[in-house]
N, C-alpha and C positions, 0 to 999 in steps of 0.2 A: 406479576412476578413470573419469570420464565421457568418453565418446567425443565429441570435438569435432565430428565429422561428423554426429552425431545431434542435437546441441543446436541449437535455433533461433537464428539470428544476431539480434543486437539491431538497433535502428533505425539506429544509427551505422554498423554494419558493412554493412547493406543500402544505406545512402546512399552509402558509399564505393564499394560494388560498382557501383551505378548510374552514379556519376560517374567510374568507372574510376580510382579512387585507392587501391584495395586493394593491399597488398603481396603478394608471391607466395604466402606461406603462407595468408593470409586469403582470397585469391582462390580457391585450391584448395579450401579448406574450404567456402566459400559455394557455389561451383559444384557441388561434389559433393552438398551438402545439398539444394539446390533441385531436383536431378534426381529426388529421391524425396519431396519435400515440397510438396504442392499449396498448403497454407496460406501458406508463405513465398513461393511464386510469386505468390499473390494479393496478399500484402503488397507485393511488388516492383512489381506492376502498379499498385496504388493509389498507391504513392509516386512512381512514374514519372509518373502523371497529375497529381499535386499539383505536382511540380517543373515540368512543362510549363505548368500553369496559372499558376504564379508567374512563370515566364519571360515568358509572354504579357502578364501584368498589368504587369510591369516595362517591357516594350517599349512598351506602350500609354501608360504614364505618361511615359516618355521622349519619345515622339512628341508628346504633348500639350504638354509643357514647351517643346519646340523650336518648336511652332506658335505658342505664346503669345509666345515671345521674338521670333519673326519678325514678328508683328503689332504689337509694341510700337513706338511712334514713336521714332526716333532723335533724340537731342538734339544740337544744334550746340554748338560750343565756347562761344558767347555765352550760350546758354540755361543750360548747366551752370554757367557762371561766375556768372550773376546769380541762380541758385537755391540757391547755397551758404548754408545757414542762418546761418553765423557772419559773413557779410558785412554790414557796417553800411550803413545807407541812405546816409550821406555818402560812404563808400567807393565804393558802387555808382554814385552820381551822378557822382563825379569820373572813374571808370573809363569811364562812357558818354560823358562830355563830352570825354575825351581823344582820341576817335575823330575822324579828319580829316573835314572837310566836303567833299563832292563839288564840284569846281570846274566851273562852267558857262562854257564858252569865251565870251569877250566879243568884240564886233566894233566897230571904229571906224566912225563914221558915214560915212566915205569908202568903206567896204566892205573894208578891209584886215583880215585875221584877226590878232588879237592872240595872243601866246603865253599859254597857260593858266597861271594861278598854281599853285604847288605844292600848298599846302594852307592850311587855316585851323583853328585849334584854340581852345578856350575852356574855362573852368571856371566853376562857379556863383558863387563868391565873387569880388568885384571886387578884393580885395587879394591874390589868388593869382597867382603867376608862371605865365606861359603859355609853352608851347613848340610849335613847328610840328611836325606829323607827317604821314606819308603814309598813305593808305588809300582805300577805296572806299565807306565808310559815310558817312551824313549825320549830323552831330553833333546831339544833342538838348540844347537849352539850356533852363534853367528859366525859367518865367514870373515876372514881377514882381520880378526881381532885377537890379541893375546888373551889367554884364558888361564885362570887359576882354578884347578880342580881339587876338590877334597873328596877322597874315597874312604869308605870304611874298610878296615882290614882286620875284622874279627878273626881270631885264632891264628894270626900271623905274628911271629915273634918280633919284638921291637928291634930296630936296627936299620941299616941301610938296605935299599932295594933298587934294582934297575927298573926304569920305566921306558915304555916304547909305544909309539903311535903308528898303527898300520892302517892301510885302506882295506876295502872289502876283499881285494885279491890277495892280501897278505904282504903287500909291498910296504917296506918301512919308510915313513915320512920323517920321523923324529925319534931320538932316544936321549935319555938323560938319567939322572939319579934323583932319588927321593929318600925320605927317612920315615920309617914306621914308628909311631909313638902314640900312646893312648888309643890304640885300635883305629888310628887314622893315618893317612898318608896324603901329603899335599904335593901336587904336581903342577908346575908352571909350563904351559904349552904355548908355543908361538902360534900366530894366526894361520889358519888353514884356508886356502883360497878357493878350493873346489868343493861344491856341494856333493854330498854322498854319505855313505855309512862308514864309520871308522871304529877302530878298536883301541882301547887303552889297556896295555898289558903290564903287569908287575911281575918281575922275576927276582928270585933270590940271587944275590951278587955272586958272580962266578967268573974266573979268569979263563975258563975253557969255552969251547963252542957249544957244549951241551948245558943249557940253563934250565933251572927248575921254574916252571910257570906257576905263579902263586894265585893270580887273579886275572880275569879278563872282563872288560866292560865295553858295552856298545853305546854309541851315540851318533846322532845325525847332525850334519853341518849344512846349513842353508843360508 
């Protein structure tokens, strides 16, 4: 019968010995054997070096992955939403146009500050129903398409009002009439061909040149 203390341990036994996973019987055999076997001591030293190299390589790879993840730009919720591959163009357009337009506080010519309107919302198709919403984003409206706009007119008396669209320089592009009811006003606007920043203004009806500015809303056309 072969003496287990004289037999050279296999690679698995040496690996378990290095990793301190040997059971009591195997541990006694390996320890007793290597006390008198220089070749198995050399095998253990080589295996220990290989394990250390593998550990260092793993740690280096892990650090590199963490560094790459830290340098990667973080996407905002809006960017993630609009980069979903399955999102249709029409759905993305309506989602963008549902964002509320930032309200620019208006001032009466006498110098009295007017209460700011709550919001303005719009969608690309003129036959779509519109709802007011709150937010800090400026709505993006499509060019060359008629628009139906619904604006909130809190604290404005019910009745007729004049509506006007001007560009960023104040040049009038369109004017018409609307009616304030239930703290809302609906304005149908013809298509705007040029991209840029525009203002929708609501005035109290007046026959003279001096008109009372009730509300002023900003939006972008692209």
